[in-house]
DSSP file (Angstrom, degrees, kcal/mol; ACC not computed):
  #  RESIDUE AA STRUCTURE BP1 BP2  ACC     N-H-->O    O-->H-N    N-H-->O    O-->H-N    TCO  KAPPA ALPHA  PHI   PSI    X-CA   Y-CA   Z-CA
    1    1 A A              0   0    0      0, 0.0     2,-0.1     0, 0.0     6,-0.1   0.000 360.0 360.0 360.0 146.4  200.7   70.8  101.8
    2    2 A Q    >   -     0   0    0      1,-0.1     3,-2.7     4,-0.1     2,-0.1  -0.413 360.0 -78.6 -76.6 156.9  204.3   71.2  102.9
    3    3 A A  T 3  S+     0   0    0      1,-0.3    -1,-0.1    -2,-0.1     0, 0.0  -0.346 122.6  10.4 -55.6 128.5  205.6   69.5  106.0
    4    4 A G  T 3  S+     0   0    0      1,-0.3    -1,-0.3    -3,-0.1     3,-0.1   0.350 110.1 111.1  82.0  -7.6  204.3   71.5  109.0
    5    5 A G  S <  S-     0   0    0     -3,-2.7    -1,-0.3     1,-0.2     2,-0.0  -0.256  79.3 -67.8 -90.0-178.6  202.0   73.6  106.8
    6    6 A P        -     0   0    0      0, 0.0     2,-0.5     0, 0.0    -1,-0.2  -0.344  45.3-122.0 -70.0 150.5  198.3   73.6  106.7
    7    7 A T        -     0   0    0     -6,-0.1     2,-0.4    -3,-0.1    -5,-0.0  -0.806  30.1-166.2 -91.1 132.2  196.4   70.6  105.4
    8    8 A V        -     0   0    0     -2,-0.5     2,-0.7     2,-0.0     0, 0.0  -0.979  15.8-152.4-125.5 130.3  194.1   71.3  102.4
    9    9 A L        -     0   0    0     -2,-0.4     2,-0.5    20,-0.0    20,-0.1  -0.906  23.0-155.2 -98.3 116.3  191.4   69.2  101.0
   10   10 A V        +     0   0    0     -2,-0.7    20,-3.7    18,-0.2    21,-0.5  -0.820  16.2 175.8-104.0 127.0  191.1   70.1   97.3
   11   11 A G  E     -a   31   0A   0     -2,-0.5     2,-0.4    18,-0.2    21,-0.2  -0.649  22.4-125.1-115.5 176.1  188.0   69.5   95.4
   12   12 A A  E     -a   32   0A   0     19,-2.2    21,-2.4    -2,-0.2     3,-0.3  -0.980  29.3-163.1-127.8 139.3  186.9   70.4   91.8
   13   13 A G        +     0   0    0     -2,-0.4    21,-0.1     1,-0.3     3,-0.0  -0.937  59.3  41.0-161.1 155.8  184.0   72.4   90.5
   14   14 A T        +     0   0    0     19,-0.5     2,-0.6    -2,-0.3    -1,-0.3   0.264  67.6 175.8 -92.3 111.0  182.1   73.3   88.5
   15   15 A V        +     0   0    0     18,-2.7     3,-0.1    -3,-0.3    26,-0.0  -0.740  10.4 159.6 -89.6 117.8  181.9   69.7   87.2
   16   16 A L        +     0   0    0     -2,-0.6     2,-0.3    18,-0.1    -1,-0.1   0.484  55.2  35.8-117.1  -7.7  179.4   69.4   84.4
   17   17 A S  S  > S-     0   0    0      1,-0.1     4,-1.7    24,-0.1     5,-0.1  -0.948  76.6-111.3-146.0 162.8  180.3   66.2   82.5
   18   18 A E  H  > S+     0   0    0     -2,-0.3     4,-2.2     1,-0.2     5,-0.2   0.878 118.3  56.9 -61.3 -37.9  181.7   62.7   82.9
   19   19 A A  H  > S+     0   0    0      1,-0.2     4,-2.4     2,-0.2    -1,-0.2   0.906 105.3  50.5 -61.1 -41.0  184.9   63.8   81.1
   20   20 A Q  H  > S+     0   0    0      2,-0.2     4,-2.6     1,-0.2    -1,-0.2   0.854 106.5  56.0 -66.3 -33.7  185.4   66.6   83.7
   21   21 A V  H  X S+     0   0    0     -4,-1.7     4,-2.5     2,-0.2    -2,-0.2   0.959 110.0  45.0 -58.2 -50.5  184.9   64.0   86.4
   22   22 A H  H  X S+     0   0    0     -4,-2.2     4,-2.3     1,-0.2    -2,-0.2   0.893 113.8  48.9 -63.7 -41.3  187.8   61.9   85.0
   23   23 A H  H  X S+     0   0    0     -4,-2.4     4,-1.7     2,-0.2    -1,-0.2   0.924 112.8  48.0 -63.3 -44.3  190.0   65.0   84.4
   24   24 A A  H  <>S+     0   0    0     -4,-2.6     5,-2.6     2,-0.2     4,-0.4   0.898 111.7  49.1 -65.2 -40.8  189.4   66.2   88.0
   25   25 A V  H ><5S+     0   0    0     -4,-2.5     3,-1.3     1,-0.2    -1,-0.2   0.922 110.7  50.3 -65.3 -43.4  190.1   62.8   89.5
   26   26 A R  H 3<5S+     0   0    0     -4,-2.3    -1,-0.2     1,-0.3    -2,-0.2   0.833 107.5  55.3 -62.8 -31.0  193.3   62.4   87.5
   27   27 A A  T 3<5S-     0   0    0     -4,-1.7    -1,-0.3    -5,-0.2    -2,-0.2   0.550 126.5-101.1 -79.7  -7.0  194.4   65.9   88.8
   28   28 A G  T < 5 +     0   0    0     -3,-1.3   -18,-0.2    -4,-0.4    -3,-0.2   0.615  57.7 168.7 102.2  13.7  193.9   64.7   92.3
   29   29 A A      < -     0   0    0     -5,-2.6   -18,-0.2     1,-0.1    -1,-0.2  -0.367  23.4-159.6 -61.7 135.8  190.5   66.1   93.4
   30   30 A S  S    S+     0   0    0    -20,-3.7     2,-0.3     1,-0.2   -19,-0.2   0.659  75.6   5.2 -89.2 -19.6  189.3   64.7   96.7
   31   31 A F  E     -a   11   0A   0    -21,-0.5   -19,-2.2    19,-0.2     2,-0.3  -0.970  69.4-134.1-156.9 163.7  185.7   65.6   96.0
   32   32 A L  E     -ab  12  52A   0     19,-2.4    21,-2.8    -2,-0.3     2,-0.4  -0.930  11.6-162.6-127.3 148.7  183.6   67.1   93.2
   33   33 A V  E     - b   0  53A   0    -21,-2.4   -18,-2.7    -2,-0.3   -19,-0.5  -0.986   7.3-178.3-132.5 140.9  180.9   69.8   93.1
   34   34 A A        -     0   0    0     19,-2.0    40,-0.2    -2,-0.4   -18,-0.1  -0.952  32.9-129.5-135.0 155.2  178.3   70.6   90.5
   35   35 A P  S    S+     0   0    0      0, 0.0     2,-0.2     0, 0.0    41,-0.1   0.728  91.9  20.3 -76.2 -20.3  175.6   73.3   90.2
   36   36 A G  S    S-     0   0    0      2,-0.0    19,-1.0    21,-0.0     2,-0.8  -0.773  87.7 -93.3-137.9-178.7  172.9   70.8   89.4
   37   37 A L        +     0   0    0     17,-0.2     2,-0.6    -2,-0.2    19,-0.0  -0.866  40.7 172.6-106.9 102.2  172.1   67.1   89.7
   38   38 A C     >  -     0   0    0     -2,-0.8     4,-2.4     1,-0.2     3,-0.5  -0.947  24.3-149.6-111.9 113.9  173.1   65.2   86.5
   39   39 A V  H  > S+     0   0    0     -2,-0.6     4,-2.6     1,-0.2     5,-0.2   0.881  94.7  49.9 -54.5 -47.6  172.7   61.5   86.9
   40   40 A P  H  > S+     0   0    0      0, 0.0     4,-2.1     0, 0.0    -1,-0.2   0.867 111.9  49.1 -62.4 -33.9  175.5   60.5   84.5
   41   41 A V  H  > S+     0   0    0     -3,-0.5     4,-2.2     2,-0.2    -2,-0.2   0.922 112.3  47.3 -70.0 -43.8  178.0   62.9   86.3
   42   42 A V  H  X S+     0   0    0     -4,-2.4     4,-2.5     1,-0.2    -1,-0.2   0.912 112.5  50.8 -61.8 -41.9  177.0   61.5   89.7
   43   43 A A  H  X S+     0   0    0     -4,-2.6     4,-2.6    -5,-0.2    -2,-0.2   0.894 109.1  50.7 -63.5 -40.3  177.4   58.0   88.4
   44   44 A A  H  X S+     0   0    0     -4,-2.1     4,-1.6     2,-0.2    -1,-0.2   0.903 111.5  47.9 -65.0 -40.7  180.9   58.7   87.0
   45   45 A A  H  X>S+     0   0    0     -4,-2.2     5,-2.4     2,-0.2     4,-0.6   0.916 112.0  49.6 -64.9 -42.7  182.0   60.2   90.3
   46   46 A R  H ><5S+     0   0    0     -4,-2.5     3,-1.1     1,-0.2    -2,-0.2   0.921 109.7  50.8 -62.5 -43.6  180.7   57.2   92.2
   47   47 A A  H 3<5S+     0   0    0     -4,-2.6    -1,-0.2     1,-0.3    -2,-0.2   0.829 110.1  51.0 -62.9 -31.9  182.4   54.8   89.8
   48   48 A A  H 3<5S-     0   0    0     -4,-1.6    -1,-0.3    -5,-0.2    -2,-0.2   0.540 113.9-120.4 -82.7  -7.2  185.7   56.8   90.4
   49   49 A G  T <<5 +     0   0    0     -3,-1.1    -3,-0.2    -4,-0.6    -2,-0.1   0.755  69.7 130.5  76.0  24.4  185.2   56.5   94.1
   50   50 A V      < -     0   0    0     -5,-2.4    -1,-0.2    -6,-0.1    -2,-0.2  -0.938  62.8-112.3-114.7 130.1  185.1   60.3   94.6
   51   51 A P        -     0   0    0      0, 0.0   -19,-2.4     0, 0.0     2,-0.4  -0.319  32.2-155.8 -59.5 140.2  182.4   62.0   96.7
   52   52 A M  E     -b   32   0A   0    -21,-0.2    20,-0.3    20,-0.1   -19,-0.2  -0.973  12.8-163.3-122.2 131.6  180.1   64.2   94.6
   53   53 A L  E     -b   33   0A   0    -21,-2.8   -19,-2.0    -2,-0.4    20,-0.2  -0.829  18.0-167.2-112.0  89.9  178.1   67.2   95.8
   54   54 A P        -     0   0    0      0, 0.0    20,-2.3     0, 0.0     2,-0.3  -0.444  26.0-106.3 -74.8 152.3  175.5   67.8   93.2
   55   55 A G  E     -c   74   0B   0    -19,-1.0     2,-0.3    18,-0.2    20,-0.2  -0.574  40.1-179.5 -79.8 139.9  173.5   71.1   93.3
   56   56 A V  E     +c   75   0B   0     18,-2.8    20,-1.9    -2,-0.3    17,-0.0  -0.949  23.1 170.3-135.9 156.6  169.9   71.0   94.5
   57   57 A A        +     0   0    0     -2,-0.3    -1,-0.1     1,-0.2    18,-0.1   0.386  66.4  46.4-141.8  -5.8  167.2   73.6   94.9
   58   58 A T  S  > S-     0   0    0      1,-0.1     4,-2.2    32,-0.0    -1,-0.2  -0.916  81.7-109.7-138.1 161.4  164.0   71.6   95.6
   59   59 A P  H  > S+     0   0    0      0, 0.0     4,-2.7     0, 0.0     5,-0.2   0.882 118.7  56.2 -58.0 -37.9  162.7   68.7   97.7
   60   60 A S  H  > S+     0   0    0      1,-0.2     4,-2.1     2,-0.2     5,-0.1   0.903 108.7  46.3 -62.1 -40.3  162.4   66.6   94.5
   61   61 A E  H  > S+     0   0    0      2,-0.2     4,-2.5     1,-0.2    -1,-0.2   0.877 110.7  53.0 -69.9 -37.2  166.1   67.2   93.7
   62   62 A I  H  X S+     0   0    0     -4,-2.2     4,-2.4     2,-0.2    -2,-0.2   0.944 111.4  46.5 -60.3 -47.0  167.1   66.4   97.3
   63   63 A E  H  X S+     0   0    0     -4,-2.7     4,-2.4     1,-0.2    -2,-0.2   0.878 110.7  52.1 -64.8 -38.3  165.3   63.1   97.1
   64   64 A A  H  X S+     0   0    0     -4,-2.1     4,-1.4     2,-0.2    -1,-0.2   0.920 109.9  49.8 -63.1 -42.7  166.8   62.3   93.7
   65   65 A G  H  <>S+     0   0    0     -4,-2.5     5,-2.7     1,-0.2     3,-0.2   0.914 110.2  49.7 -61.6 -43.3  170.3   63.0   95.2
   66   66 A L  H ><5S+     0   0    0     -4,-2.4     3,-1.6     1,-0.2    -1,-0.2   0.902 107.6  54.1 -62.5 -41.0  169.6   60.7   98.1
   67   67 A R  H 3<5S+     0   0    0     -4,-2.4    -1,-0.2     1,-0.3    -2,-0.2   0.807 106.5  53.3 -63.0 -28.5  168.4   57.9   95.8
   68   68 A L  T 3<5S-     0   0    0     -4,-1.4    -1,-0.3    -3,-0.2    -2,-0.2   0.438 125.3-104.0 -85.2   0.3  171.7   58.3   94.0
   69   69 A G  T < 5S+     0   0    0     -3,-1.6     2,-0.8     1,-0.3    -3,-0.2   0.584  73.5 142.6  90.4  10.3  173.6   57.8   97.3
   70   70 A C      < +     0   0    0     -5,-2.7    -1,-0.3    -6,-0.2    -2,-0.1  -0.768  17.9 169.3 -88.5 112.9  174.6   61.4   97.7
   71   71 A R        +     0   0    0     -2,-0.8    28,-2.8     1,-0.1     2,-0.5   0.508  68.7  61.1 -99.1  -7.4  174.4   62.3  101.4
   72   72 A M  E    S+ d   0  99B   0    -20,-0.3     2,-0.4    26,-0.2    28,-0.2  -0.988  70.6 179.9-118.6 126.4  176.1   65.7  100.9
   73   73 A L  E     - d   0 100B   0     26,-2.7    28,-2.3    -2,-0.5     2,-0.6  -0.961  27.3-129.3-130.4 144.2  174.4   68.1   98.6
   74   74 A K  E     -cd  55 101B   0    -20,-2.3   -18,-2.8    -2,-0.4     2,-0.7  -0.810  19.3-146.4 -88.3 123.5  175.2   71.6   97.4
   75   75 A L  E >   -cd  56 102B   0     26,-0.9    28,-2.5    -2,-0.6     3,-0.8  -0.843  28.6-146.8 -90.4 116.9  172.2   74.0   97.9
   76   76 A F  T 3  S+     0   0    0    -20,-1.9    28,-0.1    -2,-0.7    29,-0.0  -0.999  70.6   8.6-145.0 135.4  172.5   76.4   95.0
   77   77 A P  T 3> S+     0   0    0      0, 0.0     4,-1.9     0, 0.0    -1,-0.3   0.357  77.4 175.8 -85.7 115.6  171.8   79.3   94.7
   78   78 A A  H <>>S+     0   0    0     25,-3.1     5,-2.4    -3,-0.8     4,-0.6   0.866  75.1  45.6 -57.1 -47.9  171.3   79.5   98.4
   79   79 A A  H >45S+     0   0    0     25,-2.7     3,-1.2     1,-0.2    -1,-0.2   0.921 113.1  50.0 -66.0 -43.0  170.6   83.2   98.8
   80   80 A T  H 345S+     0   0    0     24,-0.4    -1,-0.2     1,-0.3    -2,-0.2   0.830 106.5  57.0 -63.7 -32.4  168.2   83.4   95.9
   81   81 A L  H 3<5S-     0   0    0     -4,-1.9    -1,-0.3     1,-0.0    -2,-0.2   0.604 136.0 -80.6 -76.0 -11.1  166.3   80.4   97.3
   82   82 A G  T XX5 -     0   0    0     -3,-1.2     4,-0.9    -4,-0.6     3,-0.5   0.498  59.6-116.1 123.9   7.7  165.7   82.3  100.6
   83   83 A G  H 3><S-     0   0    0     -5,-2.4     4,-2.2     1,-0.2     3,-0.4  -0.186  73.6 -16.8  69.7-156.3  168.9   81.9  102.6
   84   84 A P  H 3> S+     0   0    0      0, 0.0     4,-2.6     0, 0.0    -1,-0.2   0.841 134.7  55.7 -56.9 -37.9  169.2   80.1  105.9
   85   85 A A  H <> S+     0   0    0     -3,-0.5     4,-1.9     1,-0.2    -2,-0.2   0.913 109.9  46.1 -63.2 -41.5  165.4   80.1  106.6
   86   86 A A  H  X S+     0   0    0     -4,-0.9     4,-3.0    -3,-0.4     5,-0.2   0.906 111.8  51.3 -66.9 -41.1  164.8   78.3  103.2
   87   87 A L  H  X S+     0   0    0     -4,-2.2     4,-2.6     1,-0.2     5,-0.2   0.919 108.9  51.1 -62.5 -42.8  167.6   75.8  103.8
   88   88 A A  H  X S+     0   0    0     -4,-2.6     4,-1.4     1,-0.2    -1,-0.2   0.911 114.0  44.4 -60.0 -42.6  166.2   75.0  107.3
   89   89 A A  H  < S+     0   0    0     -4,-1.9    -2,-0.2     2,-0.2    -1,-0.2   0.917 114.7  47.7 -69.4 -43.7  162.7   74.4  105.8
   90   90 A L  H  < S+     0   0    0     -4,-3.0     4,-0.2     1,-0.2    -2,-0.2   0.888 117.3  42.5 -64.0 -39.1  164.0   72.4  102.8
   91   91 A G  H >X S+     0   0    0     -4,-2.6     3,-1.6    -5,-0.2     4,-0.8   0.706  91.0  86.9 -82.4 -20.1  166.2   70.2  105.0
   92   92 A A  G >< S+     0   0    0     -4,-1.4     3,-0.9     1,-0.3    -1,-0.2   0.855  85.1  52.4 -53.1 -45.4  163.8   69.6  107.9
   93   93 A P  G 34 S+     0   0    0      0, 0.0    -1,-0.3     0, 0.0    -2,-0.1   0.731 110.3  50.2 -65.8 -18.0  162.0   66.5  106.4
   94   94 A Y  G X4 S-     0   0    0     -3,-1.6     3,-2.3     1,-0.2    -2,-0.2   0.579  81.4-178.7 -99.7 -11.1  165.3   64.7  105.8
   95   95 A G  G X<  -     0   0    0     -3,-0.9     3,-0.9    -4,-0.8    -1,-0.2  -0.155  69.5 -12.3  51.0-133.8  166.9   65.1  109.2
   96   96 A S  G 3  S+     0   0    0      1,-0.2    -1,-0.3     3,-0.0    -2,-0.0   0.383 113.9  92.6 -82.5   5.0  170.4   63.6  109.5
   97   97 A R  G <  S+     0   0    0     -3,-2.3     2,-0.3     1,-0.1    -1,-0.2   0.707  93.5  30.7 -69.7 -18.4  170.0   61.8  106.1
   98   98 A V    <   -     0   0    0     -3,-0.9     2,-0.4    -4,-0.2   -26,-0.2  -0.994  62.0-157.0-144.1 146.6  171.6   64.7  104.3
   99   99 A A  E     -d   72   0B   0    -28,-2.8   -26,-2.7    -2,-0.3     2,-0.3  -0.969  20.5-145.0-120.7 140.5  174.2   67.5  104.9
  100  100 A F  E     -de  73 120B   0     19,-3.4    21,-2.7    -2,-0.4    22,-1.0  -0.785  15.6-163.7-109.8 148.6  174.1   70.7  102.8
  101  101 A V  E     -d   74   0B   0    -28,-2.3   -26,-0.9    -2,-0.3     2,-0.2  -0.887  24.4-152.5-122.7  95.8  176.9   73.0  101.5
  102  102 A P  E     +d   75   0B   0      0, 0.0    22,-2.1     0, 0.0     2,-0.3  -0.497  23.2 164.5 -73.3 137.2  175.1   76.2  100.6
  103  103 A T        +     0   0    0    -28,-2.5   -25,-3.1    -2,-0.2    22,-0.2  -0.923  34.0  71.0-140.7 165.6  176.7   78.3   97.9
  104  104 A G  S    S+     0   0    0     20,-0.4   -25,-2.7    -2,-0.3   -24,-0.4   0.876 111.5   8.3  88.7  88.8  175.5   81.2   95.7
  105  105 A G  S    S+     0   0    0      1,-0.4     2,-0.3   -27,-0.2     5,-0.1   0.425  87.9 138.0  90.7  -0.5  175.1   84.4   97.6
  106  106 A V        +     0   0    0     18,-0.3    -1,-0.4     4,-0.1     2,-0.3  -0.600  30.4 178.5 -73.9 138.4  176.7   83.2  100.8
  107  107 A S     >  -     0   0    0     -2,-0.3     4,-2.2    -3,-0.1     3,-0.5  -0.815  47.5 -96.2-134.3 173.9  178.9   85.9  102.2
  108  108 A A  T  4 S+     0   0    0     -2,-0.3     4,-0.4     1,-0.2    -1,-0.1   0.829 125.2  54.0 -59.6 -31.2  181.1   86.5  105.3
  109  109 A D  T  4 S+     0   0    0      1,-0.2    -1,-0.2     2,-0.1     4,-0.2   0.794 118.7  31.4 -74.2 -28.6  178.2   88.3  106.8
  110  110 A T  T >> S+     0   0    0     -3,-0.5     4,-1.6     1,-0.1     3,-0.6   0.564  92.4  89.4-107.1 -10.8  175.7   85.4  106.3
  111  111 A M  H 3X S+     0   0    0     -4,-2.2     4,-2.9     1,-0.2     5,-0.2   0.856  85.1  56.9 -61.1 -34.5  177.9   82.4  106.7
  112  112 A G  H 3> S+     0   0    0     -4,-0.4     4,-1.3     1,-0.2    -1,-0.2   0.871 103.8  53.6 -62.4 -36.9  177.4   82.2  110.4
  113  113 A D  H <4 S+     0   0    0     -3,-0.6     4,-0.3     2,-0.2    -1,-0.2   0.890 113.2  43.3 -64.9 -39.2  173.7   82.0  110.0
  114  114 A Y  H >< S+     0   0    0     -4,-1.6     3,-1.9     1,-0.2     6,-0.2   0.943 111.9  52.4 -69.1 -47.9  174.1   79.0  107.6
  115  115 A L  H 3< S+     0   0    0     -4,-2.9    -1,-0.2     1,-0.3    -2,-0.2   0.707  98.7  66.0 -65.5 -19.5  176.7   77.3  109.8
  116  116 A A  T 3< S+     0   0    0     -4,-1.3    -1,-0.3    -5,-0.2    -2,-0.2   0.658  82.1  95.0 -74.0 -15.3  174.4   77.5  112.8
  117  117 A L  S X  S-     0   0    0     -3,-1.9     3,-1.8    -4,-0.3    -3,-0.0  -0.620  76.9-137.3 -79.5 132.9  172.0   75.1  111.1
  118  118 A P  T 3  S+     0   0    0      0, 0.0    -1,-0.1     0, 0.0    -3,-0.0   0.793 102.1  56.8 -59.8 -28.6  172.5   71.4  112.0
  119  119 A A  T 3  S+     0   0    0    -20,-0.1   -19,-3.4     2,-0.0     2,-0.6   0.501  86.0  97.6 -82.8  -2.6  172.1   70.3  108.4
  120  120 A V  B <   +e  100   0B   0     -3,-1.8   -19,-0.2    -6,-0.2     3,-0.1  -0.783  43.0 177.3 -96.0 121.7  174.9   72.5  107.2
  121  121 A L        -     0   0    0    -21,-2.7     2,-0.3    -2,-0.6   -20,-0.2   0.859  68.3 -32.7 -83.0 -42.0  178.3   70.8  106.7
  122  122 A A        -     0   0    0    -22,-1.0    -1,-0.3    -8,-0.0     2,-0.3  -0.945  57.4-117.6-165.3 171.7  180.2   73.8  105.3
  123  123 A V        -     0   0    0     -2,-0.3     2,-0.3   -22,-0.2   -20,-0.2  -0.871  27.1-163.0-119.4 160.1  179.6   76.9  103.2
  124  124 A G        +     0   0    0    -22,-2.1   -20,-0.4    -2,-0.3   -18,-0.3  -0.953  21.0 132.9-141.6 161.6  181.2   77.7   99.9
  125  125 A G    >   -     0   0    0     -2,-0.3     3,-1.6   -22,-0.2     4,-0.2  -0.777  58.6-104.1 164.9 154.5  181.8   80.6   97.5
  126  126 A S  G >  S+     0   0    0      1,-0.3     3,-1.3    -2,-0.2    -1,-0.1   0.724 110.1  74.7 -67.4 -20.6  184.5   82.2   95.4
  127  127 A W  G 3  S+     0   0    0      1,-0.2    -1,-0.3   -21,-0.2   -20,-0.0   0.653  78.2  76.6 -66.0 -15.2  184.7   85.0   98.0
  128  128 A L  G <  S+     0   0    0     -3,-1.6     2,-0.4     1,-0.1    -1,-0.2   0.778  96.9  46.9 -68.5 -25.7  186.6   82.6  100.4
  129  129 A L  S <  S-     0   0    0     -3,-1.3     2,-0.6    -4,-0.2    13,-0.1  -0.950  83.1-126.4-120.2 136.9  189.8   83.0   98.4
  130  130 A K        -     0   0    0     -2,-0.4    11,-2.5    11,-0.4     2,-0.3  -0.705  34.9-150.5 -76.1 123.2  191.5   86.2   97.2
  131  131 A M  E     -F  140   0C   0     -2,-0.6     2,-0.3     9,-0.2     7,-0.0  -0.734  10.9-162.2-101.0 146.7  192.0   85.6   93.4
  132  132 A S  E     +F  139   0C   0      7,-1.4     7,-0.5    -2,-0.3     3,-0.4  -0.782  48.5  39.7-117.8 166.3  194.7   87.1   91.3
  133  133 A G  S    S-     0   0    0     -2,-0.3     5,-0.1     1,-0.2    -2,-0.0  -0.384 104.7 -51.1  92.4-172.0  194.9   87.5   87.6
  134  134 A S  S    S-     0   0    0     -2,-0.1    -1,-0.2     1,-0.1    -3,-0.0   0.635  72.2-110.9 -79.3 -15.4  192.4   88.4   84.9
  135  135 A G  S    S+     0   0    0     -3,-0.4     3,-0.2     4,-0.0    -2,-0.1   0.143  98.0  98.8 102.5 -19.3  189.8   85.9   86.1
  136  136 A D  S    S-     0   0    0      1,-0.2    -3,-0.1     0, 0.0     0, 0.0   0.927 112.3  -4.4 -67.5 -43.9  190.2   83.7   83.0
  137  137 A A  S    S+     0   0    0      2,-0.0    -1,-0.2     0, 0.0    -3,-0.0  -0.260  92.2 174.7-141.3  46.7  192.5   81.3   84.7
  138  138 A A        -     0   0    0     -3,-0.2    -5,-0.2    -5,-0.1    -7,-0.0  -0.242  18.7-148.5 -63.7 144.0  192.9   82.9   88.1
  139  139 A Q  E     -F  132   0C   0     -7,-0.5    -7,-1.4     3,-0.0     2,-0.1  -0.909  23.5-109.1-110.5 139.9  194.9   81.1   90.7
  140  140 A P  E     -F  131   0C   0      0, 0.0     2,-1.2     0, 0.0    -9,-0.2  -0.405  20.8-129.3 -68.4 144.4  194.0   81.5   94.4
  141  141 A D        -     0   0    0    -11,-2.5   -11,-0.4    -2,-0.1   -10,-0.0  -0.780  33.6-166.4 -90.3  92.2  196.5   83.4   96.5
  142  142 A L              0   0    0     -2,-1.2   -13,-0.0     1,-0.1    -3,-0.0  -0.580 360.0 360.0 -83.6 143.6  196.9   80.9   99.4
  143  143 A P              0   0    0      0, 0.0    -1,-0.1     0, 0.0    -2,-0.0   0.506 360.0 360.0 -66.3 360.0  198.6   82.1  102.6
């Protein structure tokens, strides 16, 4: 960010391999996001000292993420899984042990419902940024 400008925390996703972890860290990513929970990818992120938000969709995956030391998890695809009501039910047994970032079908119309849940840290989705270009290597149009 420029002096006096907004502060931006930049993460990398969709991280699917250990090699992508290393590339993202070298490029300056402050955190990493994946659609699923892959133990070697989480381990590589942990070894690099970068927070990893693996994707989860079931209690078993939530518990696996917690066992790997991930206290922030991406719920994906949130809308398909049942939206805010499903997230509230999935997260209830874990209390404050985990924070979720729902993605996948979250919209400007539904983000408030997700953010009202105590277990939700943030929401995510490509709709948050206006993209330019063909989509192959689109760059966000930041204000």
